[in-house]
PALUM-296382 format. One line per field, with one value per atom (N, C-alpha, C): residue in one letter; residue number from 1; y negated, z negated, x; atom name; chain. Coordinates in nm, 4 decimals. Example, Ala and Ser with C-alpha at 12.3 -4.5 7.8 and 13.67 -1.06 7.14 Angstrom:
! residues 2
type = c(A; A; A; S; S; S)
seq = c(1; 1; 1; 2; 2; 2)
py = c(0.5690; 0.4500; 0.3300; 0.2250; 0.1060; -0.0030)
pz = c(-0.7800; -0.7800; -0.7800; -0.7080; -0.7140; -0.7870)
px = c(1.3190; 1.2300; 1.3200; 1.2850; 1.3670; 1.2900)
atom = c(N; CA; C; N; CA; C)
mol = c(A; A; A; A; A; A)
//
This chain:
! residues 113
type = c(M; M; M; T; T; T; T; T; T; L; L; L; A; A; A; S; S; S; T; T; T; I; I; I; N; N; N; S; S; S; P; P; P; S; S; S; H; H; H; T; T; T; R; R; R; S; S; S; K; K; K; S; S; S; K; K; K; P; P; P; K; K; K; V; V; V; W; W; W; R; R; R; S; S; S; K; K; K; A; A; A; Q; Q; Q; W; W; W; Q; Q; Q; A; A; A; L; L; L; L; L; L; D; D; D; E; E; E; L; L; L; A; A; A; T; T; T; S; S; S; G; G; G; L; L; L; T; T; T; K; K; K; S; S; S; A; A; A; F; F; F; C; C; C; Q; Q; Q; K; K; K; H; H; H; A; A; A; I; I; I; A; A; A; P; P; P; S; S; S; N; N; N; L; L; L; Y; Y; Y; R; R; R; W; W; W; Q; Q; Q; K; K; K; I; I; I; L; L; L; A; A; A; E; E; E; A; A; A; S; S; S; A; A; A; P; P; P; T; T; T; G; G; G; F; F; F; I; I; I; D; D; D; I; I; I; T; T; T; E; E; E; P; P; P; V; V; V; V; V; V; Q; Q; Q; A; A; A; V; V; V; P; P; P; A; A; A; A; A; A; P; P; P; V; V; V; P; P; P; S; S; S; S; S; S; D; D; D; S; S; S; H; H; H; W; W; W; Q; Q; Q; V; V; V; E; E; E; L; L; L; E; E; E; L; L; L; G; G; G; A; A; A; G; G; G; V; V; V; V; V; V; L; L; L; R; R; R; V; V; V; R; R; R; S; S; S; H; H; H)
seq = c(1; 1; 1; 2; 2; 2; 3; 3; 3; 4; 4; 4; 5; 5; 5; 6; 6; 6; 7; 7; 7; 8; 8; 8; 9; 9; 9; 10; 10; 10; 11; 11; 11; 12; 12; 12; 13; 13; 13; 14; 14; 14; 15; 15; 15; 16; 16; 16; 17; 17; 17; 18; 18; 18; 19; 19; 19; 20; 20; 20; 21; 21; 21; 22; 22; 22; 23; 23; 23; 24; 24; 24; 25; 25; 25; 26; 26; 26; 27; 27; 27; 28; 28; 28; 29; 29; 29; 30; 30; 30; 31; 31; 31; 32; 32; 32; 33; 33; 33; 34; 34; 34; 35; 35; 35; 36; 36; 36; 37; 37; 37; 38; 38; 38; 39; 39; 39; 40; 40; 40; 41; 41; 41; 42; 42; 42; 43; 43; 43; 44; 44; 44; 45; 45; 45; 46; 46; 46; 47; 47; 47; 48; 48; 48; 49; 49; 49; 50; 50; 50; 51; 51; 51; 52; 52; 52; 53; 53; 53; 54; 54; 54; 55; 55; 55; 56; 56; 56; 57; 57; 57; 58; 58; 58; 59; 59; 59; 60; 60; 60; 61; 61; 61; 62; 62; 62; 63; 63; 63; 64; 64; 64; 65; 65; 65; 66; 66; 66; 67; 67; 67; 68; 68; 68; 69; 69; 69; 70; 70; 70; 71; 71; 71; 72; 72; 72; 73; 73; 73; 74; 74; 74; 75; 75; 75; 76; 76; 76; 77; 77; 77; 78; 78; 78; 79; 79; 79; 80; 80; 80; 81; 81; 81; 82; 82; 82; 83; 83; 83; 84; 84; 84; 85; 85; 85; 86; 86; 86; 87; 87; 87; 88; 88; 88; 89; 89; 89; 90; 90; 90; 91; 91; 91; 92; 92; 92; 93; 93; 93; 94; 94; 94; 95; 95; 95; 96; 96; 96; 97; 97; 97; 98; 98; 98; 99; 99; 99; 100; 100; 100; 101; 101; 101; 102; 102; 102; 103; 103; 103; 104; 104; 104; 105; 105; 105; 106; 106; 106; 107; 107; 107; 108; 108; 108; 109; 109; 109; 110; 110; 110; 111; 111; 111; 112; 112; 112; 113; 113; 113)
py = c(-8.7924; -8.7362; -8.7951; -8.8381; -8.8968; -8.7889; -8.7803; -8.6820; -8.7543; -8.6781; -8.7341; -8.8008; -8.7400; -8.7960; -8.9292; -8.9403; -9.0667; -9.1750; -9.1361; -9.2334; -9.2854; -9.1984; -9.2371; -9.3227; -9.2901; -9.3634; -9.4885; -9.5129; -9.6311; -9.7580; -9.8699; -9.9959; -10.0447; -10.0047; -10.0517; -9.9820; -9.8676; -9.7948; -9.8468; -9.9101; -9.9616; -9.9036; -9.8814; -9.8324; -9.9517; -9.9440; -10.0521; -10.0367; -10.1469; -10.1443; -10.1619; -10.0758; -10.0867; -10.2000; -10.2566; -10.3652; -10.3075; -10.3858; -10.3351; -10.3143; -10.2111; -10.1798; -10.2765; -10.3195; -10.4105; -10.3312; -10.3309; -10.2621; -10.3601; -10.3200; -10.4029; -10.3262; -10.3975; -10.3354; -10.3167; -10.2433; -10.2224; -10.3572; -10.4457; -10.5786; -10.6605; -10.6484; -10.7213; -10.6698; -10.5380; -10.4821; -10.5266; -10.5303; -10.5756; -10.7207; -10.8036; -10.9445; -10.9562; -10.8741; -10.8760; -10.8346; -10.7313; -10.6853; -10.7886; -10.8578; -10.9657; -11.0781; -11.1094; -11.2124; -11.1710; -11.0450; -10.9937; -11.0137; -10.9854; -10.9941; -11.1358; -11.2351; -11.3744; -11.4444; -11.3754; -11.4395; -11.4607; -11.3764; -11.3842; -11.3187; -11.2635; -11.1965; -11.0506; -10.9954; -10.8511; -10.7857; -10.6590; -10.5886; -10.5896; -10.5738; -10.5739; -10.7090; -10.8175; -10.9519; -10.9812; -10.9367; -10.9580; -10.8842; -10.7613; -10.6821; -10.7490; -10.8001; -10.8695; -10.9939; -11.0701; -11.1941; -11.1673; -11.0559; -11.0257; -10.9177; -10.8785; -10.7751; -10.6475; -10.6032; -10.4820; -10.3759; -10.2545; -10.1438; -10.1152; -10.1074; -10.0793; -9.9521; -9.8519; -9.7282; -9.7541; -9.8455; -9.8792; -9.9540; -10.0428; -10.1165; -10.0200; -9.9295; -9.8327; -9.7421; -9.7013; -9.6147; -9.6850; -9.8119; -9.8843; -9.9197; -9.9393; -9.9588; -9.8352; -9.7189; -9.5938; -9.5758; -9.5990; -9.5811; -9.6712; -9.7980; -9.8929; -9.8713; -9.8244; -9.7940; -9.6755; -9.5740; -9.4576; -9.4942; -9.5857; -9.6267; -9.7032; -9.7746; -9.8537; -9.7800; -9.6605; -9.5834; -9.5340; -9.5263; -9.4755; -9.3332; -9.3039; -9.1727; -9.0795; -9.1306; -9.0489; -9.0593; -9.1296; -9.1490; -9.2571; -9.2328; -9.3310; -9.3643; -9.4916; -9.5380; -9.5460; -9.4684; -9.4696; -9.5312; -9.6166; -9.6830; -9.7869; -9.8382; -9.9307; -9.8494; -9.8929; -9.8182; -9.8154; -9.6989; -9.6832; -9.7055; -9.6591; -9.6758; -9.7251; -9.7811; -9.8244; -9.7068; -9.7085; -9.6028; -9.6229; -9.5142; -9.5170; -9.4408; -9.4970; -9.4244; -9.2866; -9.1889; -9.0516; -9.0337; -8.9452; -8.9111; -8.8333; -8.8428; -8.7672; -8.6177; -8.5526; -8.4083; -8.3403; -8.2500; -8.1802; -8.1037; -8.0557; -7.9822; -7.8663; -7.8021; -7.6940; -7.5754; -7.5826; -7.4758; -7.4694; -7.5844; -7.5890; -7.5439; -7.4595; -7.4149; -7.4999; -7.6007; -7.6911; -7.8246; -7.8745; -8.0051; -8.1141; -8.0858; -8.1838; -8.1144; -8.1798; -8.1296; -8.2479; -8.2341; -8.3424; -8.2950; -8.3605; -8.3283; -8.4092; -8.3399; -8.4051; -8.4305; -8.3788; -8.3942; -8.2715; -8.2617; -8.1482; -8.0159; -8.0179; -7.8958; -7.8493; -7.9306; -7.8928; -7.9517; -7.8656; -7.9087; -7.8626; -7.9556; -7.9239; -7.9166; -7.8013; -7.7829; -7.7514; -7.8172; -7.7959; -7.7494; -7.6392; -7.5851; -7.6561; -7.6548; -7.7216; -7.6337; -7.5069; -7.4176; -7.3448)
pz = c(-10.1358; -10.0813; -10.1546; -10.0808; -10.1389; -10.1510; -10.2682; -10.2906; -10.2956; -10.2847; -10.2914; -10.4263; -10.5321; -10.6659; -10.6785; -10.6234; -10.6350; -10.5496; -10.4374; -10.3528; -10.4220; -10.4817; -10.5497; -10.6715; -10.7420; -10.8636; -10.8397; -10.7167; -10.6904; -10.6997; -10.7376; -10.7502; -10.6184; -10.5059; -10.3775; -10.3381; -10.3994; -10.3699; -10.4614; -10.4031; -10.4843; -10.4342; -10.5247; -10.4881; -10.4747; -10.3789; -10.3653; -10.4762; -10.5346; -10.6415; -10.5791; -10.6194; -10.5645; -10.6339; -10.5614; -10.6159; -10.7185; -10.8181; -10.9141; -10.8446; -10.8843; -10.8226; -10.8741; -10.7831; -10.8173; -10.8099; -10.9196; -10.9222; -10.8806; -10.7864; -10.7420; -10.7602; -10.7993; -10.8163; -10.6794; -10.6776; -10.5545; -10.4982; -10.5868; -10.5432; -10.4848; -10.5423; -10.4902; -10.3516; -10.3324; -10.2007; -10.0990; -10.1405; -10.0495; -10.0096; -10.1060; -10.0771; -9.9791; -9.9988; -9.9069; -9.7661; -9.7557; -9.6244; -9.5579; -9.6371; -9.5825; -9.5301; -9.6057; -9.5640; -9.4357; -9.4281; -9.3074; -9.1860; -9.2015; -9.0895; -9.0341; -9.1181; -9.0734; -9.0549; -9.0854; -9.0843; -8.9450; -8.8514; -8.7185; -8.7113; -8.8232; -8.8273; -8.7874; -8.7389; -8.7179; -8.8559; -8.8619; -8.9908; -9.0450; -8.9554; -8.9968; -9.0564; -8.9891; -9.0390; -9.1701; -9.1795; -9.3018; -9.4185; -9.3935; -9.4984; -9.5440; -9.4504; -9.4861; -9.5689; -9.5267; -9.5962; -9.7413; -9.7645; -9.8979; -9.9708; -9.9136; -9.9727; -10.0026; -9.9012; -9.9122; -9.8210; -9.8696; -9.7848; -9.6841; -9.5552; -9.4560; -9.4874; -9.5441; -9.5781; -9.6812; -9.7759; -9.8737; -9.8089; -9.7170; -9.6474; -9.5717; -9.4960; -9.4196; -9.5127; -9.6233; -9.7201; -9.7754; -9.8150; -9.8726; -9.7674; -9.6440; -9.5382; -9.5276; -9.5321; -9.5223; -9.6439; -9.7637; -9.8863; -9.8855; -9.8520; -9.8567; -9.7429; -9.6285; -9.5177; -9.5540; -9.6183; -9.6587; -9.7668; -9.8548; -9.9633; -9.9103; -9.7991; -9.7465; -9.6379; -9.6015; -9.4989; -9.5524; -9.4646; -9.5095; -9.5625; -9.6671; -9.7299; -9.6873; -9.6156; -9.5810; -9.6850; -9.7929; -9.8983; -9.8560; -9.8723; -9.8400; -9.9678; -10.0035; -10.1232; -10.0916; -10.1619; -10.1357; -10.2514; -10.3286; -10.4356; -10.3801; -10.2625; -10.1960; -10.1021; -10.0830; -9.9909; -9.8501; -9.7912; -9.6572; -9.5544; -9.5848; -9.4950; -9.5763; -9.5078; -9.5761; -9.5879; -9.6959; -9.7160; -9.6175; -9.5627; -9.4696; -9.5361; -9.5363; -9.5976; -9.5341; -9.6180; -9.5700; -9.5017; -9.4045; -9.3374; -9.4355; -9.4231; -9.5148; -9.5056; -9.6195; -9.6245; -9.5464; -9.4570; -9.3785; -9.4694; -9.4098; -9.4854; -9.5619; -9.6407; -9.7258; -9.6473; -9.5138; -9.4324; -9.4524; -9.4823; -9.4990; -9.6398; -9.6513; -9.7828; -9.8359; -9.7599; -9.8053; -9.8449; -9.9624; -10.0046; -9.9545; -9.9573; -9.9141; -9.8239; -9.7140; -9.6243; -9.5909; -9.6207; -9.6022; -9.5117; -9.3965; -9.3053; -9.3471; -9.3884; -9.4385; -9.3299; -9.2144; -9.1060; -9.0929; -8.9822; -8.9523; -8.9628; -8.9310; -8.9320; -9.0700; -9.1732; -9.3090; -9.3411; -9.3870; -9.4224; -9.5646; -9.6492; -9.7861; -9.7926; -9.8378; -9.8469; -9.9916; -10.0390; -10.1757; -10.1680; -10.2345; -10.2332; -10.3379; -10.3127; -10.4049; -10.5240; -10.5158; -10.6279; -10.6747)
px = c(17.3565; 17.2348; 17.1155; 17.0160; 16.8958; 16.7894; 16.7336; 16.6274; 16.4934; 16.3884; 16.2540; 16.2306; 16.2772; 16.2590; 16.3309; 16.4516; 16.5235; 16.4575; 16.3975; 16.3283; 16.2038; 16.1273; 16.0045; 16.0341; 16.1408; 16.1745; 16.2578; 16.2958; 16.3790; 16.2954; 16.3596; 16.2870; 16.2280; 16.2849; 16.2331; 16.1029; 16.0753; 15.9523; 15.8425; 15.7475; 15.6364; 15.5066; 15.4162; 15.2840; 15.1912; 15.1029; 15.0060; 14.9024; 14.8689; 14.7699; 14.6333; 14.5395; 14.4051; 14.3300; 14.2378; 14.1569; 14.0602; 14.0245; 13.9270; 13.7926; 13.7238; 13.5957; 13.4898; 13.4061; 13.2972; 13.1682; 13.0939; 12.9651; 12.8577; 12.7730; 12.6614; 12.5320; 12.4296; 12.2980; 12.2328; 12.1246; 12.0488; 12.0025; 11.9566; 11.9103; 12.0252; 12.1438; 12.2588; 12.2978; 12.2912; 12.3220; 12.2172; 12.0910; 11.9865; 12.0108; 12.0501; 12.0793; 12.1971; 12.2997; 12.4140; 12.3720; 12.2892; 12.2447; 12.1541; 12.0730; 11.9907; 12.0799; 12.1847; 12.2791; 12.3510; 12.3904; 12.4560; 12.3663; 12.2384; 12.1449; 12.1346; 12.1524; 12.1394; 12.2740; 12.3842; 12.5162; 12.5738; 12.5352; 12.5955; 12.7320; 12.7782; 12.9087; 12.8946; 13.0052; 13.0072; 13.0133; 12.9817; 12.9890; 13.1308; 13.2271; 13.3670; 13.4063; 13.3701; 13.4028; 13.3301; 13.2057; 13.1279; 13.1930; 13.2353; 13.3010; 13.4302; 13.5076; 13.6317; 13.6015; 13.5021; 13.4671; 13.4268; 13.3528; 13.3017; 13.3827; 13.4961; 13.5815; 13.5026; 13.4296; 13.3481; 13.4084; 13.4161; 13.4598; 13.3476; 13.3800; 13.2756; 13.1963; 13.2631; 13.1915; 13.0822; 13.1075; 13.0040; 12.8884; 12.9199; 12.8147; 12.7237; 12.7820; 12.7034; 12.6226; 12.6840; 12.6152; 12.4916; 12.5063; 12.3929; 12.2890; 12.3301; 12.2310; 12.1421; 12.2021; 12.1272; 12.0368; 12.0900; 12.0116; 11.8889; 11.9095; 11.7991; 11.6998; 11.7467; 11.6562; 11.5672; 11.6249; 11.5461; 11.4452; 11.4838; 11.3940; 11.2738; 11.2911; 11.1805; 11.1021; 11.1454; 11.0756; 10.9420; 10.8417; 10.7113; 10.7241; 10.6523; 10.6608; 10.5491; 10.4509; 10.3355; 10.2262; 10.2530; 10.1546; 10.0573; 9.9308; 9.8280; 9.7531; 9.7524; 9.6827; 9.5338; 9.4536; 9.3093; 9.2319; 9.2995; 9.2270; 9.1312; 9.1603; 9.0698; 8.9810; 8.8568; 8.7698; 8.8283; 8.8298; 8.8827; 8.7726; 8.6536; 8.5387; 8.4204; 8.3247; 8.2043; 8.1082; 8.0340; 7.9348; 7.8205; 7.7729; 7.6599; 7.5466; 7.4270; 7.3159; 7.2998; 7.2773; 7.2633; 7.1292; 7.1309; 7.0056; 6.9193; 6.7904; 6.7045; 6.7334; 6.7233; 6.7463; 6.6344; 6.6742; 6.5711; 6.4758; 6.3714; 6.2694; 6.3307; 6.2530; 6.3006; 6.3547; 6.3502; 6.4076; 6.5594; 6.6214; 6.7660; 6.8037; 6.9026; 6.9461; 7.0618; 7.1034; 7.2091; 7.1465; 7.1841; 7.1358; 7.2304; 7.3596; 7.4593; 7.5599; 7.5914; 7.6945; 7.7842; 7.9118; 8.0063; 8.1197; 8.1349; 8.2445; 8.3664; 8.4725; 8.5936; 8.6971; 8.6768; 8.7733; 8.8605; 8.9301; 9.0181; 8.9435; 8.8130; 8.7335; 8.6905; 8.7121; 8.6746; 8.5391; 8.4473; 8.3114; 8.2846; 8.2378; 8.2005; 8.0504; 7.9964; 7.8519; 7.8149; 7.7091; 7.6612; 7.5174; 7.4889; 7.3526; 7.2664; 7.1385; 7.0457; 7.0130; 7.0325; 6.9982; 7.1198)
atom = c(N; CA; C; N; CA; C; N; CA; C; N; CA; C; N; CA; C; N; CA; C; N; CA; C; N; CA; C; N; CA; C; N; CA; C; N; CA; C; N; CA; C; N; CA; C; N; CA; C; N; CA; C; N; CA; C; N; CA; C; N; CA; C; N; CA; C; N; CA; C; N; CA; C; N; CA; C; N; CA; C; N; CA; C; N; CA; C; N; CA; C; N; CA; C; N; CA; C; N; CA; C; N; CA; C; N; CA; C; N; CA; C; N; CA; C; N; CA; C; N; CA; C; N; CA; C; N; CA; C; N; CA; C; N; CA; C; N; CA; C; N; CA; C; N; CA; C; N; CA; C; N; CA; C; N; CA; C; N; CA; C; N; CA; C; N; CA; C; N; CA; C; N; CA; C; N; CA; C; N; CA; C; N; CA; C; N; CA; C; N; CA; C; N; CA; C; N; CA; C; N; CA; C; N; CA; C; N; CA; C; N; CA; C; N; CA; C; N; CA; C; N; CA; C; N; CA; C; N; CA; C; N; CA; C; N; CA; C; N; CA; C; N; CA; C; N; CA; C; N; CA; C; N; CA; C; N; CA; C; N; CA; C; N; CA; C; N; CA; C; N; CA; C; N; CA; C; N; CA; C; N; CA; C; N; CA; C; N; CA; C; N; CA; C; N; CA; C; N; CA; C; N; CA; C; N; CA; C; N; CA; C; N; CA; C; N; CA; C; N; CA; C; N; CA; C; N; CA; C; N; CA; C; N; CA; C; N; CA; C; N; CA; C; N; CA; C; N; CA; C; N; CA; C; N; CA; C; N; CA; C; N; CA; C; N; CA; C; N; CA; C; N; CA; C; N; CA; C; N; CA; C; N; CA; C; N; CA; C; N; CA; C; N; CA; C)
mol = c(A; A; A; A; A; A; A; A; A; A; A; A; A; A; A; A; A; A; A; A; A; A; A; A; A; A; A; A; A; A; A; A; A; A; A; A; A; A; A; A; A; A; A; A; A; A; A; A; A; A; A; A; A; A; A; A; A; A; A; A; A; A; A; A; A; A; A; A; A; A; A; A; A; A; A; A; A; A; A; A; A; A; A; A; A; A; A; A; A; A; A; A; A; A; A; A; A; A; A; A; A; A; A; A; A; A; A; A; A; A; A; A; A; A; A; A; A; A; A; A; A; A; A; A; A; A; A; A; A; A; A; A; A; A; A; A; A; A; A; A; A; A; A; A; A; A; A; A; A; A; A; A; A; A; A; A; A; A; A; A; A; A; A; A; A; A; A; A; A; A; A; A; A; A; A; A; A; A; A; A; A; A; A; A; A; A; A; A; A; A; A; A; A; A; A; A; A; A; A; A; A; A; A; A; A; A; A; A; A; A; A; A; A; A; A; A; A; A; A; A; A; A; A; A; A; A; A; A; A; A; A; A; A; A; A; A; A; A; A; A; A; A; A; A; A; A; A; A; A; A; A; A; A; A; A; A; A; A; A; A; A; A; A; A; A; A; A; A; A; A; A; A; A; A; A; A; A; A; A; A; A; A; A; A; A; A; A; A; A; A; A; A; A; A; A; A; A; A; A; A; A; A; A; A; A; A; A; A; A; A; A; A; A; A; A; A; A; A; A; A; A; A; A; A; A; A; A; A; A; A; A; A; A; A; A; A; A; A; A)
//
């Protein structure tokens, strides 16, 4: 009678050895994805050629796409609009010295006194 233990321990039962893991930097993954884009290969063929697990390729495509997506941040270190000379302040009837419309219905008013 053959038992599970004797089958596992028999010389004919061999375990497949996994390939050593290759660590790639973000820049290396970007280079691979750039190469994929110009290679003309399918993703499957590209993965086989470079010994890459397709799941890793898809994962890094997502990571790098999210990293390059717009964040909604707008750099305002450069002038966005040109300054326009202000209209003269109305006569002393007005109690506001400065009125600045910021957009979206927001108005900043500064009194003279």
